[in-house]
MILUMVO-361177 format. One record per residue (C-alpha): residue in three letters; x, y, z. Coordinates in steps of 0.02 Angstrom, whole numbers, plus 50000, padded with zeros to 5 digits. Example, Ala and Ser with C-alpha at 12.3 -4.5 7.8 and 13.67 -1.06 7.14 Angstrom:
<nodes>
<node><aa>ALA</aa><px>50615</px><py>49775</py><pz>50390</pz></node>
<node><aa>SER</aa><px>50684</px><py>49947</py><pz>50357</pz></node>
</nodes>
This chain:
<nodes>
<node><aa>MET</aa><px>50000</px><py>50000</py><pz>50000</pz></node>
<node><aa>PRO</aa><px>50131</px><py>50135</py><pz>50044</pz></node>
<node><aa>THR</aa><px>50218</px><py>50124</py><pz>49875</pz></node>
<node><aa>HIS</aa><px>50051</px><py>50135</py><pz>49787</pz></node>
<node><aa>LEU</aa><px>50006</px><py>50287</py><pz>49892</pz></node>
<node><aa>LEU</aa><px>50174</px><py>50367</py><pz>49853</pz></node>
<node><aa>GLN</aa><px>50143</px><py>50354</py><pz>49667</pz></node>
<node><aa>ILE</aa><px>49970</px><py>50429</py><pz>49685</pz></node>
<node><aa>ALA</aa><px>50035</px><py>50570</py><pz>49795</pz></node>
<node><aa>LYS</aa><px>50171</px><py>50612</py><pz>49668</pz></node>
<node><aa>LYS</aa><px>50046</px><py>50614</py><pz>49525</pz></node>
<node><aa>LEU</aa><px>49923</px><py>50723</py><pz>49621</pz></node>
<node><aa>ALA</aa><px>50059</px><py>50848</py><pz>49667</pz></node>
<node><aa>HIS</aa><px>50126</px><py>50850</py><pz>49489</pz></node>
<node><aa>ASP</aa><px>49956</px><py>50875</py><pz>49408</pz></node>
<node><aa>ALA</aa><px>49909</px><py>51012</py><pz>49531</pz></node>
<node><aa>GLY</aa><px>50077</px><py>51096</py><pz>49499</pz></node>
<node><aa>LEU</aa><px>50050</px><py>51098</py><pz>49311</pz></node>
<node><aa>PHE</aa><px>49876</px><py>51169</py><pz>49336</pz></node>
<node><aa>ALA</aa><px>49943</px><py>51305</py><pz>49451</pz></node>
<node><aa>LEU</aa><px>50079</px><py>51354</py><pz>49327</pz></node>
<node><aa>LYS</aa><px>49956</px><py>51368</py><pz>49182</pz></node>
<node><aa>THR</aa><px>49834</px><py>51469</py><pz>49285</pz></node>
<node><aa>GLN</aa><px>49972</px><py>51583</py><pz>49349</pz></node>
<node><aa>GLU</aa><px>50003</px><py>51635</py><pz>49169</pz></node>
<node><aa>LYS</aa><px>49819</px><py>51670</py><pz>49133</pz></node>
<node><aa>GLY</aa><px>49775</px><py>51766</py><pz>49291</pz></node>
<node><aa>PHE</aa><px>49662</px><py>51728</py><pz>49439</pz></node>
<node><aa>LYS</aa><px>49563</px><py>51802</py><pz>49582</pz></node>
<node><aa>ILE</aa><px>49646</px><py>51840</py><pz>49750</pz></node>
<node><aa>GLU</aa><px>49561</px><py>51853</py><pz>49919</pz></node>
<node><aa>LYS</aa><px>49618</px><py>51890</py><pz>50097</pz></node>
<node><aa>LYS</aa><px>49578</px><py>51759</py><pz>50228</pz></node>
<node><aa>ASP</aa><px>49601</px><py>51882</py><pz>50371</pz></node>
<node><aa>VAL</aa><px>49667</px><py>52056</py><pz>50411</pz></node>
<node><aa>TYR</aa><px>49848</px><py>51995</py><pz>50417</pz></node>
<node><aa>HIS</aa><px>49888</px><py>51987</py><pz>50231</pz></node>
<node><aa>ASN</aa><px>49853</px><py>51799</py><pz>50228</pz></node>
<node><aa>LEU</aa><px>49805</px><py>51772</py><pz>50046</pz></node>
<node><aa>VAL</aa><px>49709</px><py>51635</py><pz>49959</pz></node>
<node><aa>THR</aa><px>49678</px><py>51620</py><pz>49772</pz></node>
<node><aa>GLU</aa><px>49550</px><py>51527</py><pz>49670</pz></node>
<node><aa>VAL</aa><px>49696</px><py>51418</py><pz>49614</pz></node>
<node><aa>ASP</aa><px>49727</px><py>51359</py><pz>49793</pz></node>
<node><aa>LYS</aa><px>49546</px><py>51305</py><pz>49802</pz></node>
<node><aa>GLU</aa><px>49545</px><py>51221</py><pz>49631</pz></node>
<node><aa>CYS</aa><px>49706</px><py>51126</py><pz>49665</pz></node>
<node><aa>GLU</aa><px>49639</px><py>51069</py><pz>49832</pz></node>
<node><aa>LYS</aa><px>49476</px><py>51014</py><pz>49751</pz></node>
<node><aa>MET</aa><px>49570</px><py>50911</py><pz>49620</pz></node>
<node><aa>ILE</aa><px>49677</px><py>50825</py><pz>49751</pz></node>
<node><aa>ILE</aa><px>49538</px><py>50789</py><pz>49877</pz></node>
<node><aa>GLN</aa><px>49417</px><py>50722</py><pz>49747</pz></node>
<node><aa>THR</aa><px>49544</px><py>50595</py><pz>49684</pz></node>
<node><aa>ILE</aa><px>49583</px><py>50539</py><pz>49861</pz></node>
<node><aa>LYS</aa><px>49399</px><py>50519</py><pz>49903</pz></node>
<node><aa>ASN</aa><px>49365</px><py>50423</py><pz>49742</pz></node>
<node><aa>ASN</aa><px>49507</px><py>50301</py><pz>49774</pz></node>
<node><aa>PHE</aa><px>49511</px><py>50292</py><pz>49964</pz></node>
<node><aa>PRO</aa><px>49340</px><py>50337</py><pz>50036</pz></node>
<node><aa>ASP</aa><px>49391</px><py>50279</py><pz>50211</pz></node>
<node><aa>HIS</aa><px>49545</px><py>50392</py><pz>50222</pz></node>
<node><aa>SER</aa><px>49544</px><py>50552</py><pz>50325</pz></node>
<node><aa>ILE</aa><px>49595</px><py>50718</py><pz>50247</pz></node>
<node><aa>LEU</aa><px>49667</px><py>50875</py><pz>50325</pz></node>
<node><aa>SER</aa><px>49692</px><py>51019</py><pz>50203</pz></node>
<node><aa>GLU</aa><px>49724</px><py>51204</py><pz>50223</pz></node>
<node><aa>GLU</aa><px>49575</px><py>51276</py><pz>50131</pz></node>
<node><aa>SER</aa><px>49434</px><py>51161</py><pz>50188</pz></node>
<node><aa>SER</aa><px>49363</px><py>51077</py><pz>50342</pz></node>
<node><aa>PRO</aa><px>49442</px><py>50914</py><pz>50403</pz></node>
<node><aa>GLN</aa><px>49363</px><py>50756</py><pz>50336</pz></node>
<node><aa>GLU</aa><px>49368</px><py>50609</py><pz>50456</pz></node>
<node><aa>GLY</aa><px>49374</px><py>50435</py><pz>50380</pz></node>
<node><aa>THR</aa><px>49355</px><py>50264</py><pz>50459</pz></node>
<node><aa>GLY</aa><px>49527</px><py>50198</py><pz>50407</pz></node>
<node><aa>ASP</aa><px>49703</px><py>50217</py><pz>50476</pz></node>
<node><aa>TYR</aa><px>49768</px><py>50333</py><pz>50341</pz></node>
<node><aa>LYS</aa><px>49764</px><py>50523</py><pz>50336</pz></node>
<node><aa>TRP</aa><px>49816</px><py>50640</py><pz>50197</pz></node>
<node><aa>ILE</aa><px>49884</px><py>50812</py><pz>50246</pz></node>
<node><aa>ILE</aa><px>49880</px><py>50936</py><pz>50103</pz></node>
<node><aa>ASP</aa><px>49937</px><py>51112</py><pz>50066</pz></node>
<node><aa>PRO</aa><px>49872</px><py>51143</py><pz>49890</pz></node>
<node><aa>ILE</aa><px>49989</px><py>51292</py><pz>49866</pz></node>
<node><aa>ASP</aa><px>50120</px><py>51329</py><pz>49997</pz></node>
<node><aa>GLY</aa><px>50186</px><py>51502</py><pz>49963</pz></node>
<node><aa>THR</aa><px>50023</px><py>51579</py><pz>49902</pz></node>
<node><aa>THR</aa><px>50089</px><py>51757</py><pz>49918</pz></node>
<node><aa>ASN</aa><px>50236</px><py>51713</py><pz>49805</pz></node>
<node><aa>PHE</aa><px>50119</px><py>51628</py><pz>49683</pz></node>
<node><aa>ALA</aa><px>50001</px><py>51778</py><pz>49681</pz></node>
<node><aa>HIS</aa><px>50146</px><py>51894</py><pz>49636</pz></node>
<node><aa>GLY</aa><px>50216</px><py>51782</py><pz>49500</pz></node>
<node><aa>LEU</aa><px>50366</px><py>51718</py><pz>49598</pz></node>
<node><aa>PRO</aa><px>50420</px><py>51539</py><pz>49560</pz></node>
<node><aa>PHE</aa><px>50443</px><py>51491</py><pz>49743</pz></node>
<node><aa>PHE</aa><px>50284</px><py>51396</py><pz>49782</pz></node>
<node><aa>ALA</aa><px>50245</px><py>51213</py><pz>49808</pz></node>
<node><aa>ILE</aa><px>50112</px><py>51081</py><pz>49820</pz></node>
<node><aa>SER</aa><px>50137</px><py>50982</py><pz>49980</pz></node>
<node><aa>ILE</aa><px>50057</px><py>50813</py><pz>50014</pz></node>
<node><aa>ALA</aa><px>50092</px><py>50695</py><pz>50159</pz></node>
<node><aa>VAL</aa><px>50018</px><py>50527</py><pz>50202</pz></node>
<node><aa>VAL</aa><px>50005</px><py>50478</py><pz>50385</pz></node>
<node><aa>TYR</aa><px>49972</px><py>50301</py><pz>50448</pz></node>
<node><aa>LYS</aa><px>49907</px><py>50282</py><pz>50626</pz></node>
<node><aa>GLY</aa><px>49973</px><py>50454</py><pz>50669</pz></node>
<node><aa>LYS</aa><px>50146</px><py>50432</py><pz>50593</pz></node>
<node><aa>PRO</aa><px>50199</px><py>50515</py><pz>50429</pz></node>
<node><aa>ILE</aa><px>50254</px><py>50382</py><pz>50305</pz></node>
<node><aa>ILE</aa><px>50255</px><py>50478</py><pz>50140</pz></node>
<node><aa>GLY</aa><px>50298</px><py>50656</py><pz>50093</pz></node>
<node><aa>VAL</aa><px>50292</px><py>50739</py><pz>49923</pz></node>
<node><aa>VAL</aa><px>50333</px><py>50921</py><pz>49886</pz></node>
<node><aa>GLU</aa><px>50314</px><py>50975</py><pz>49705</pz></node>
<node><aa>ILE</aa><px>50398</px><py>51137</py><pz>49652</pz></node>
<node><aa>PRO</aa><px>50325</px><py>51155</py><pz>49478</pz></node>
<node><aa>ALA</aa><px>50416</px><py>51312</py><pz>49420</pz></node>
<node><aa>MET</aa><px>50583</px><py>51229</py><pz>49461</pz></node>
<node><aa>LYS</aa><px>50534</px><py>51059</py><pz>49392</pz></node>
<node><aa>GLU</aa><px>50583</px><py>50978</py><pz>49556</pz></node>
<node><aa>THR</aa><px>50489</px><py>50844</py><pz>49651</pz></node>
<node><aa>PHE</aa><px>50553</px><py>50810</py><pz>49826</pz></node>
<node><aa>TRP</aa><px>50488</px><py>50649</py><pz>49901</pz></node>
<node><aa>ALA</aa><px>50519</px><py>50520</py><pz>50035</pz></node>
<node><aa>GLN</aa><px>50448</px><py>50359</py><pz>50102</pz></node>
<node><aa>GLU</aa><px>50479</px><py>50302</py><pz>50280</pz></node>
<node><aa>GLY</aa><px>50639</px><py>50202</py><pz>50293</pz></node>
<node><aa>LYS</aa><px>50686</px><py>50223</py><pz>50109</pz></node>
<node><aa>GLY</aa><px>50777</px><py>50389</py><pz>50102</pz></node>
<node><aa>ALA</aa><px>50736</px><py>50555</py><pz>50022</pz></node>
<node><aa>TYR</aa><px>50748</px><py>50608</py><pz>49841</pz></node>
<node><aa>VAL</aa><px>50731</px><py>50753</py><pz>49722</pz></node>
<node><aa>ASN</aa><px>50663</px><py>50685</py><pz>49558</pz></node>
<node><aa>SER</aa><px>50765</px><py>50523</py><pz>49543</pz></node>
<node><aa>GLU</aa><px>50919</px><py>50582</py><pz>49639</pz></node>
<node><aa>LYS</aa><px>50945</px><py>50532</py><pz>49820</pz></node>
<node><aa>ILE</aa><px>50977</px><py>50680</py><pz>49935</pz></node>
<node><aa>SER</aa><px>51055</px><py>50709</py><pz>50104</pz></node>
<node><aa>VAL</aa><px>51082</px><py>50854</py><pz>50222</pz></node>
<node><aa>SER</aa><px>51239</px><py>50960</py><pz>50223</pz></node>
<node><aa>HIS</aa><px>51399</px><py>50921</py><pz>50319</pz></node>
<node><aa>VAL</aa><px>51409</px><py>51095</py><pz>50398</pz></node>
<node><aa>THR</aa><px>51450</px><py>51076</py><pz>50584</pz></node>
<node><aa>SER</aa><px>51448</px><py>51255</py><pz>50645</pz></node>
<node><aa>LEU</aa><px>51332</px><py>51405</py><pz>50635</pz></node>
<node><aa>LYS</aa><px>51476</px><py>51513</py><pz>50574</pz></node>
<node><aa>ASP</aa><px>51480</px><py>51411</py><pz>50413</pz></node>
<node><aa>ALA</aa><px>51291</px><py>51392</py><pz>50394</pz></node>
<node><aa>LEU</aa><px>51160</px><py>51467</py><pz>50281</pz></node>
<node><aa>LEU</aa><px>50994</px><py>51477</py><pz>50373</pz></node>
<node><aa>ALA</aa><px>50812</px><py>51507</py><pz>50330</pz></node>
<node><aa>THR</aa><px>50661</px><py>51573</py><pz>50422</pz></node>
<node><aa>GLY</aa><px>50484</px><py>51636</py><pz>50394</pz></node>
<node><aa>PHE</aa><px>50369</px><py>51762</py><pz>50477</pz></node>
<node><aa>PRO</aa><px>50193</px><py>51755</py><pz>50550</pz></node>
<node><aa>TYR</aa><px>50057</px><py>51848</py><pz>50457</pz></node>
<node><aa>ASP</aa><px>50016</px><py>51947</py><pz>50614</pz></node>
<node><aa>ARG</aa><px>50148</px><py>52084</py><pz>50607</pz></node>
<node><aa>SER</aa><px>50096</px><py>52161</py><pz>50773</pz></node>
<node><aa>GLY</aa><px>50115</px><py>52007</py><pz>50882</pz></node>
<node><aa>PRO</aa><px>50260</px><py>51957</py><pz>50996</pz></node>
<node><aa>ARG</aa><px>50319</px><py>51816</py><pz>50884</pz></node>
<node><aa>TYR</aa><px>50343</px><py>51931</py><pz>50735</pz></node>
<node><aa>LYS</aa><px>50447</px><py>52049</py><pz>50841</pz></node>
<node><aa>LYS</aa><px>50545</px><py>51906</py><pz>50917</pz></node>
<node><aa>ASN</aa><px>50582</px><py>51834</py><pz>50746</pz></node>
<node><aa>MET</aa><px>50650</px><py>52001</py><pz>50684</pz></node>
<node><aa>GLU</aa><px>50768</px><py>51994</py><pz>50832</pz></node>
<node><aa>LEU</aa><px>50815</px><py>51814</py><pz>50792</pz></node>
<node><aa>TRP</aa><px>50845</px><py>51858</py><pz>50609</pz></node>
<node><aa>ASP</aa><px>50969</px><py>51992</py><pz>50660</pz></node>
<node><aa>HIS</aa><px>51053</px><py>51878</py><pz>50787</pz></node>
<node><aa>PHE</aa><px>51074</px><py>51727</py><pz>50672</pz></node>
<node><aa>TYR</aa><px>51126</px><py>51837</py><pz>50527</pz></node>
<node><aa>GLY</aa><px>51274</px><py>51893</py><pz>50631</pz></node>
<node><aa>LEU</aa><px>51320</px><py>51715</py><pz>50677</pz></node>
<node><aa>SER</aa><px>51308</px><py>51633</py><pz>50506</pz></node>
<node><aa>HIS</aa><px>51338</px><py>51655</py><pz>50320</pz></node>
<node><aa>GLY</aa><px>51164</px><py>51731</py><pz>50311</pz></node>
<node><aa>VAL</aa><px>50977</px><py>51706</py><pz>50333</pz></node>
<node><aa>ARG</aa><px>50854</px><py>51685</py><pz>50190</pz></node>
<node><aa>ARG</aa><px>50665</px><py>51706</py><pz>50188</pz></node>
<node><aa>ILE</aa><px>50587</px><py>51617</py><pz>50038</pz></node>
<node><aa>GLY</aa><px>50407</px><py>51620</py><pz>50097</pz></node>
<node><aa>THR</aa><px>50362</px><py>51436</py><pz>50096</pz></node>
<node><aa>ALA</aa><px>50396</px><py>51312</py><pz>50235</pz></node>
<node><aa>ALA</aa><px>50391</px><py>51163</py><pz>50116</pz></node>
<node><aa>LEU</aa><px>50535</px><py>51231</py><pz>50014</pz></node>
<node><aa>ASP</aa><px>50634</px><py>51280</py><pz>50169</pz></node>
<node><aa>LEU</aa><px>50622</px><py>51101</py><pz>50233</pz></node>
<node><aa>CYS</aa><px>50664</px><py>51023</py><pz>50066</pz></node>
<node><aa>TYR</aa><px>50809</px><py>51142</py><pz>50038</pz></node>
<node><aa>THR</aa><px>50876</px><py>51093</py><pz>50209</pz></node>
<node><aa>ALA</aa><px>50852</px><py>50910</py><pz>50162</pz></node>
<node><aa>CYS</aa><px>50962</px><py>50928</py><pz>50008</pz></node>
<node><aa>GLY</aa><px>51095</px><py>51039</py><pz>50088</pz></node>
<node><aa>ARG</aa><px>51050</px><py>51207</py><pz>50012</pz></node>
<node><aa>PHE</aa><px>51007</px><py>51268</py><pz>50187</pz></node>
<node><aa>ASP</aa><px>51085</px><py>51204</py><pz>50348</pz></node>
<node><aa>GLY</aa><px>50951</px><py>51258</py><pz>50472</pz></node>
<node><aa>TYR</aa><px>50777</px><py>51333</py><pz>50477</pz></node>
<node><aa>TRP</aa><px>50663</px><py>51401</py><pz>50611</pz></node>
<node><aa>GLU</aa><px>50489</px><py>51476</py><pz>50609</pz></node>
<node><aa>TYR</aa><px>50337</px><py>51516</py><pz>50717</pz></node>
<node><aa>ASN</aa><px>50151</px><py>51484</py><pz>50686</pz></node>
<node><aa>LEU</aa><px>50165</px><py>51340</py><pz>50563</pz></node>
<node><aa>LYS</aa><px>50020</px><py>51222</py><pz>50536</pz></node>
<node><aa>PRO</aa><px>50023</px><py>51033</py><pz>50504</pz></node>
<node><aa>TRP</aa><px>49996</px><py>51057</py><pz>50316</pz></node>
<node><aa>ASP</aa><px>50146</px><py>51173</py><pz>50308</pz></node>
<node><aa>ILE</aa><px>50269</px><py>51045</py><pz>50375</pz></node>
<node><aa>ALA</aa><px>50199</px><py>50867</py><pz>50366</pz></node>
<node><aa>ALA</aa><px>50275</px><py>50821</py><pz>50198</pz></node>
<node><aa>GLY</aa><px>50436</px><py>50919</py><pz>50219</pz></node>
<node><aa>LYS</aa><px>50467</px><py>50845</py><pz>50391</pz></node>
<node><aa>ILE</aa><px>50478</px><py>50666</py><pz>50332</pz></node>
<node><aa>ILE</aa><px>50582</px><py>50719</py><pz>50181</pz></node>
<node><aa>LEU</aa><px>50706</px><py>50808</py><pz>50293</pz></node>
<node><aa>GLU</aa><px>50714</px><py>50667</py><pz>50421</pz></node>
<node><aa>GLU</aa><px>50740</px><py>50536</py><pz>50286</pz></node>
<node><aa>ALA</aa><px>50883</px><py>50644</py><pz>50221</pz></node>
<node><aa>GLY</aa><px>50967</px><py>50641</py><pz>50392</pz></node>
<node><aa>GLY</aa><px>50897</px><py>50801</py><pz>50468</pz></node>
<node><aa>THR</aa><px>50816</px><py>50839</py><pz>50635</pz></node>
<node><aa>VAL</aa><px>50651</px><py>50924</py><pz>50674</pz></node>
<node><aa>THR</aa><px>50599</px><py>50979</py><pz>50850</pz></node>
<node><aa>ASN</aa><px>50513</px><py>51117</py><pz>50945</pz></node>
<node><aa>MET</aa><px>50623</px><py>51265</py><pz>50991</pz></node>
<node><aa>ASP</aa><px>50653</px><py>51192</py><pz>51165</pz></node>
<node><aa>GLY</aa><px>50723</px><py>51032</py><pz>51089</pz></node>
<node><aa>SER</aa><px>50571</px><py>50925</py><pz>51129</pz></node>
<node><aa>LYS</aa><px>50486</px><py>50808</py><pz>51007</pz></node>
<node><aa>LEU</aa><px>50390</px><py>50910</py><pz>50879</pz></node>
<node><aa>ASN</aa><px>50218</px><py>50959</py><pz>50939</pz></node>
<node><aa>PRO</aa><px>50136</px><py>51066</py><pz>50802</pz></node>
<node><aa>SER</aa><px>50016</px><py>51143</py><pz>50929</pz></node>
<node><aa>LEU</aa><px>50164</px><py>51233</py><pz>51010</pz></node>
<node><aa>SER</aa><px>50194</px><py>51323</py><pz>50844</pz></node>
<node><aa>ASN</aa><px>50380</px><py>51350</py><pz>50872</pz></node>
<node><aa>PHE</aa><px>50483</px><py>51250</py><pz>50751</pz></node>
<node><aa>LEU</aa><px>50666</px><py>51210</py><pz>50721</pz></node>
<node><aa>ALA</aa><px>50738</px><py>51103</py><pz>50581</pz></node>
<node><aa>SER</aa><px>50919</px><py>51072</py><pz>50537</pz></node>
<node><aa>ASN</aa><px>51048</px><py>50958</py><pz>50460</pz></node>
<node><aa>SER</aa><px>51064</px><py>50881</py><pz>50635</pz></node>
<node><aa>ARG</aa><px>51245</px><py>50939</py><pz>50650</pz></node>
<node><aa>ILE</aa><px>51204</px><py>51118</py><pz>50703</pz></node>
<node><aa>HIS</aa><px>51042</px><py>51078</py><pz>50793</pz></node>
<node><aa>SER</aa><px>51112</px><py>51091</py><pz>50970</pz></node>
<node><aa>GLU</aa><px>51199</px><py>51255</py><pz>50931</pz></node>
<node><aa>MET</aa><px>51040</px><py>51330</py><pz>50860</pz></node>
<node><aa>LEU</aa><px>50939</px><py>51270</py><pz>51010</pz></node>
<node><aa>THR</aa><px>51063</px><py>51354</py><pz>51127</pz></node>
<node><aa>GLU</aa><px>51047</px><py>51520</py><pz>51035</pz></node>
<node><aa>LEU</aa><px>50857</px><py>51510</py><pz>51029</pz></node>
<node><aa>LYS</aa><px>50846</px><py>51473</py><pz>51215</pz></node>
<node><aa>LYS</aa><px>50965</px><py>51616</py><pz>51257</pz></node>
<node><aa>ARG</aa><px>50840</px><py>51735</py><pz>51181</pz></node>
<node><aa>GLY</aa><px>50685</px><py>51655</py><pz>51253</pz></node>
<node><aa>ALA</aa><px>50623</px><py>51605</py><pz>51081</pz></node>
<node><aa>ASP</aa><px>50559</px><py>51439</py><pz>51148</pz></node>
<node><aa>LYS</aa><px>50446</px><py>51526</py><pz>51274</pz></node>
<node><aa>LEU</aa><px>50331</px><py>51609</py><pz>51146</pz></node>
</nodes>
C-alpha cells in the first residue's frame, strides 16, 4: 500500500503543479483570509479540490486534512495532509517559489511526503525508511557543523503586530550575525526540502500548521535532518515553534534560541 500511495501522491502533486503554473500565466482572483495579509487564490481552492476528489474516489475511508477546507474524518488508519499551494503570496505575485505539499500519515505517523515545486521542475519525496529524493536523485543534508559556516532560513507570522513577529525580527538579526546569512523564501515546504538537500543548513519559524510541515518533515528526516520544537522537545505542532536542521548544528541553534527566550513564545 505505501508504495502505491506514494505514486498517487506524486501524480496528484505533479498534476496540481501543472495546473497552478498554467493558471498563473492566465490570471486569477485573489482574496484575503484575514486582516493579516494571509492570501488565498482561486487556484489554491481548485488545486485542493482536484487532490481531495481523487483521494475520496480512490480511498473513501481515508481522513483528509487540508488548508483551505474543513477536516474530513474517515474510518481507516490513513490520513492525507495537504497544502494545495504553499507560498500563496509568492504565487500571487508571480514568483516561482511555491509548492504543492502532500503527506500521508498512517496511525498518526507520517510515512510519505511529496513536495512538488512546479516552476523549478523539482519533486522532493520520501517514504519512511527508504531515504529522500529530488526527482530520481537521492539527497542528504549538508555536512556543515557550525553556525559560522551555515546558511539559514526562516519565515514570519502573518500577524505583524504580535510578539512572535517581533521576536523573529530579533532572531533574524542575531542569526545573521552568527552565520553566512539568513534567507526568507516564503514557503515552509521549500525551506524544509532545501535543508534536506543541503542548500540550507538550518531553519526556524513560528506559527506553522500541520499542512505546512507534514511532507517536508519526513523528507528532511529521511535525508538525515532533525526536526523539533524550539526547546528541543519532540515536535508538537500545537506549540507552533519549530526548528529544523541538518542535525549537525541543531544543538547550537537550540542554545541560541533558548538564550533569547524564543522557545517561550
